[in-house]
N, C-alpha and C positions, 0 to 999 in steps of 0.2 A: 504494500500500500504506500502510495506516494503522499508525503505531507502536503498540506494545503498550499504552503508558500511555493514549493517547487512546481506543483501542478499549475499554480497560477502563473508562474514564469513561463512554462511551456506554452500556455494558451496566448500569453501576451507576445511571445516571439513569433507566433504564426500570423499575426495581424499584418496585412499588407498596407503600405502607405496609400493615401488617397491619390487618385489619378489627377484630380484637378483641385489643388489646395486653395485656389483663389475663390472658388464658388461657395463662400460662406453665406448663410442666409440670416438676415436680421429679422427679428420678430417685431412687426409694427403693431398688429392687432392679433387677437387669437386666431383669426381665420386668414390673415394676410402674411405672406412671406415675400421678402425682397432680396434680390441679389446684392451682394456686398463686394467691396474692394478687399484686398488682402488685409488691410488694417481694420476690418470689421465695420467701416463706415458705409452706409448705403450708397449705391450709385444714384446720383441725382441727375435728372433729365434737364437738358438745356431747353428753355421755352422761348417762344417768340414774343411773349408779352412780359411786361415788367410792371411793378407797382406804379400806379398813377396813369397808365395808358387808357385811352378811350377806346372801347371795343364794341363791336356789334355781334350779337348772338346769331349764328348762322344755322343752328339746328337745335331741335328740342322744343319743349313747351313754350319757351320764351323767345322763339325765333323772331328776329327783326328788332328786338329791343336794344337800346344803346345805354351804356353805363361805363363807369370808371372802375378799374381794378383796385380793390382795397386790401386784398390779402393774397399771398401766393404760397402754395404747398408744392415744393419741388420734388418731394419723394414720390408723389403719385400724379404729378402734372395737372393739378387742379387749381382753380383760382376762385376767389369770391368777388363778385361784382356788386356794386352798390345798387340796392333796390331791385335786384334781379334774382330769380330762382328762390323766391320766398317760400318758406315752409312754416307750417304752424307747429309750435311746440307747446305742449300742455305742462305748465309748471305747477308743482305742488306748493302748498303754502309752507313757508319756512318757520313761521311762529304760530302759536295757537291764536285763534281768533282772526288771523289774516286769511282772506280768501285766496284760492288758487287763481292762476291767470292763464290766458291763452295768448302766447307771444308769437309774433312773426319774426323769423330769423332768416338771414341770407345763407343759403346752402352753397357749397362749392360746386363748380361746373368744370368739366374737363376743358383744358386749354385748346384742344383741337376743335371745339365747338364754337370758337370765337375768332373773329378777324379784327385787325386794327382798323380804326375808323378815323377818317379825316373830318373834323368839324367844319373846316373852311369850305371844302368842296363837297361835303356830304356824300362821300363814297368810301367803300371798304377796299382794302388793298392788302397784299402780302407785304412782308417786311424784307428789306434788303440791308446789306451792310456795305459801307464804303469808308475809305480813309480821306480825311480832309487834308488841305495843304500843310497844316501844322502837325500832321501825323496822328490826329485824334480819330479813333474808330467810332463811327456813329451809325445809328439805325435810321432808315428812311423808308417812306411808303413808296412802293414801286410804281403805282399808277400815277401819283401826283408829284413825286420827287420831294415831298415835304419831309424835313428833318424831324425825327421824333426826339432824339437825345440831344438837347441843347443845355448849356450851363444854366441859362435863365430859368428853364422849366424845372430843373432839378432843385434850384434855389427856392422857387415858389412851392414845390411839393414839400420840401423840408420845412419851410416856414409854416405851411398849413398843418403839417403833422405835429410840429412843436406847439402850435397854437391850440390844436385839438387836445393834446396831452395836458397842457396847462389848464384848460377848461375842465377836463375830467378831474384833475387833481383838486381844483378849487371846489368843484361840485361835491366831491367826496369828503373834503375837509369841513364843509358847512353842514 
C-alpha cells in the first residue's frame, strides 16, 4: 500500500500542462464568462463611441431616437444613452412607513446598435480616424468631415461633468 503523500505525487506528475495558458476566463457574473489576457485582466473591446458623443439608435425598440452617451461599459461593449432605453424598476421601501416606488432607469444598449450623429447636418455617419498637421489623432464623421474630438469639446464635457458632480454633492450635503 502506497502512503497518501507519495500517491498524491504520482497523480500530480501525470498532469499535462495547459495547451493555451493565455485563455484564462474572468468571472463577471455567475452566468457570464470573459476571455482574459495572461495577467488575468479582461480583454476590452475598442468602441467607436466615447463619452459625450451624440448618437442615433439604428435598431431596436428605440430606433430613430437621438441622445448623448452618458456611460460606457467596455467589457461587454454596451453604452447608456440619456433618456433612451428606459426600463421600469420597482423599488422596495427602505424605511418603515415609506412607500415603494416605480422608477424609470436608463438601461445599457449595445454599441453596434448606434451610429454617431451630426447635429449640424442632421445625418448619421460612420467614424473615421485621421492625423492633423500637429500630429494629433482625431475622430471625424465620414459623411460630413466634421471633427468629433476637439480640445474645446473635451473642455466643455469636463466642465459639465464637474458641475454635475458638485451639484450632486451639494444636494446630498443638504
